[in-house]
C-alpha positions as CSV (number, residue, x, y, z in Angstrom):
1,X,3.5,19.0,3.4
2,X,4.0,15.1,2.9
3,X,1.2,13.0,1.5
4,X,-0.7,11.0,4.4
5,X,0.6,7.7,3.1
6,X,4.3,9.2,3.4
7,X,3.1,10.6,6.9
8,X,1.9,7.3,7.9
9,X,4.9,5.4,7.1
10,X,7.3,8.0,8.6
11,X,5.4,7.6,11.6
12,X,5.6,4.0,11.8
13,X,9.1,4.1,11.0
14,X,9.8,6.5,13.9
15,X,7.9,4.2,16.4
16,X,9.9,1.0,15.0
17,X,12.8,2.9,15.6
18,X,12.3,3.9,19.2
19,X,11.4,0.5,20.1
20,X,14.3,-1.0,18.5
21,X,16.7,1.6,19.9
22,X,15.2,2.0,23.3
23,X,12.5,-0.4,24.6
24,X,14.1,-3.7,23.1
25,X,17.6,-3.3,24.4
26,X,16.2,-2.9,28.1
27,X,13.9,-5.9,27.7
28,X,16.9,-7.7,26.7
29,X,19.2,-6.7,29.3
30,X,16.3,-7.8,31.6
31,X,15.9,-11.1,30.2
32,X,19.5,-11.7,30.2
33,X,19.6,-10.9,34.1
34,X,17.1,-13.7,34.4
35,X,19.8,-16.3,33.7
36,X,20.4,-19.3,31.2
37,X,19.4,-17.8,27.6
38,X,18.9,-21.1,26.3
39,X,15.8,-21.7,27.9
40,X,14.8,-18.2,28.6
41,X,11.4,-17.3,26.9
42,X,11.5,-13.7,27.6
43,X,15.2,-13.3,26.0
44,X,14.1,-15.6,22.9
45,X,10.9,-13.5,22.3
46,X,12.7,-10.1,22.5
47,X,15.3,-11.3,20.3
48,X,12.4,-12.4,17.6
49,X,10.7,-9.0,18.0
50,X,14.1,-7.3,17.5
51,X,14.5,-9.5,14.3
52,X,10.9,-8.7,13.1
53,X,11.1,-4.7,13.9
54,X,14.6,-4.6,11.9
55,X,13.1,-6.5,9.0
56,X,10.1,-4.2,9.1
57,X,11.9,-1.0,9.2
58,X,14.2,-2.2,6.1
59,X,10.8,-2.9,4.3
60,X,9.1,0.4,5.3
61,X,12.4,2.5,4.3
62,X,12.4,0.6,0.9
63,X,8.8,1.6,0.3
64,X,9.2,5.1,1.4
65,X,12.1,5.3,-1.2
66,X,9.9,4.0,-3.9
67,X,7.2,6.4,-3.1
68,X,9.5,9.2,-3.1
69,X,10.6,8.2,-6.9
70,X,6.8,9.0,-8.1
71,X,7.3,11.8,-10.7
72,X,4.2,13.5,-11.5
73,X,5.6,14.2,-15.1
74,X,5.7,10.6,-15.7
75,X,2.2,10.3,-14.9
76,X,0.0,10.2,-18.4
77,X,-2.6,13.4,-18.5
78,X,-4.9,11.3,-21.0
79,X,-5.0,7.7,-19.6
80,X,-5.8,6.0,-16.5
81,X,-2.7,5.8,-14.1
82,X,-1.9,6.2,-10.3
83,X,-4.4,8.6,-8.9
84,X,-7.1,8.7,-11.5
85,X,-10.9,8.4,-10.6
86,X,-12.5,6.1,-12.7
87,X,-16.3,5.4,-13.5
88,X,-16.7,1.7,-14.6
89,X,-20.0,0.1,-16.0
90,X,-20.0,-3.4,-14.7
91,X,-21.4,-5.2,-17.6
92,X,-22.3,-8.3,-15.5
93,X,-24.0,-6.7,-12.8
94,X,-25.4,-4.0,-14.8
95,X,-24.1,-1.3,-12.4
96,X,-21.7,1.7,-12.2
97,X,-19.0,1.8,-9.8
98,X,-16.3,4.5,-9.2
99,X,-12.9,3.9,-8.2
100,X,-9.7,5.7,-7.5
101,X,-6.3,3.9,-8.1
102,X,-4.1,4.4,-5.2
103,X,-0.8,2.8,-3.7
104,X,-1.3,-0.5,-2.1
105,X,-0.9,1.0,1.4
106,X,-4.1,3.2,0.8
107,X,-6.2,0.8,-1.0
108,X,-9.6,0.4,0.8
109,X,-12.3,-1.2,-1.5
110,X,-15.0,-0.3,0.9
111,X,-14.0,3.4,0.1
112,X,-13.6,3.1,-3.6
113,X,-9.7,3.0,-3.4
114,X,-8.1,0.3,-5.3
115,X,-4.5,-0.5,-5.6
116,X,-2.7,0.0,-8.9
117,X,-1.3,-3.6,-8.3
118,X,-4.7,-5.0,-7.9
119,X,-6.3,-7.3,-10.7
120,X,-8.8,-4.5,-11.5
121,X,-6.1,-1.8,-11.3
122,X,-3.6,-3.6,-13.4
123,X,-6.2,-4.0,-15.9
124,X,-7.4,-0.2,-16.0
125,X,-3.9,1.0,-16.2
126,X,-3.4,3.0,-19.4
127,X,-6.9,2.6,-20.6
128,X,-9.2,5.5,-21.8
129,X,-12.8,6.7,-21.7
130,X,-14.7,4.1,-23.9
131,X,-12.3,1.2,-23.5
132,X,-13.5,-2.3,-22.3
133,X,-11.7,-4.5,-19.7
134,X,-12.0,-8.0,-18.8
135,X,-10.6,-8.7,-15.3
136,X,-9.9,-12.0,-13.7
137,X,-11.0,-12.1,-10.2
138,X,-11.5,-14.6,-7.5
139,X,-15.2,-15.0,-8.4
140,X,-14.5,-15.1,-12.3
141,X,-13.9,-13.1,-15.1
142,X,-15.6,-9.9,-15.1
143,X,-16.3,-7.2,-17.9
144,X,-16.0,-3.5,-17.5
145,X,-16.6,-0.5,-19.6
146,X,-15.0,2.7,-18.8
147,X,-17.2,5.4,-18.7
148,X,-15.2,8.3,-17.2
149,X,-11.6,9.1,-16.4
150,X,-10.4,12.0,-14.2
151,X,-6.6,11.9,-14.0
152,X,-4.5,13.1,-11.0
153,X,-3.7,16.2,-12.8
154,X,-7.1,17.2,-13.3
155,X,-7.9,16.8,-9.9
156,X,-5.0,19.1,-8.7
């Protein structure tokens, strides 16, 4: 069973391929029938959509290929990495926060899921319980103490 993110990407790829191969050719044919292509707004819009869909498909297929390269054996068992659940103490706000490190597509701060490529995610990568990290955020520098780490291996 593919992961939810892989399934989501595959569904979007299928929908875009259907649009590119079936719907857009029909739109372009209809627009061509209207006459002069240089001033045909429907034709121009359909061509622009075709270009966008083609570019998005390349982007999605590249991301899907990147995700397929994630090797569980390469994810550390004793440090923060992709998939880890982390409990942090925010020194400046005197509060605890819990995050899970996920892919950028799965990130949703309101659900406690942050990307491994976000400022906090990057600062946490490779750290252990007891470490302190300083993170440059849009609101200024913040200091976090790592209180607990549960790696993706411990969750399985």
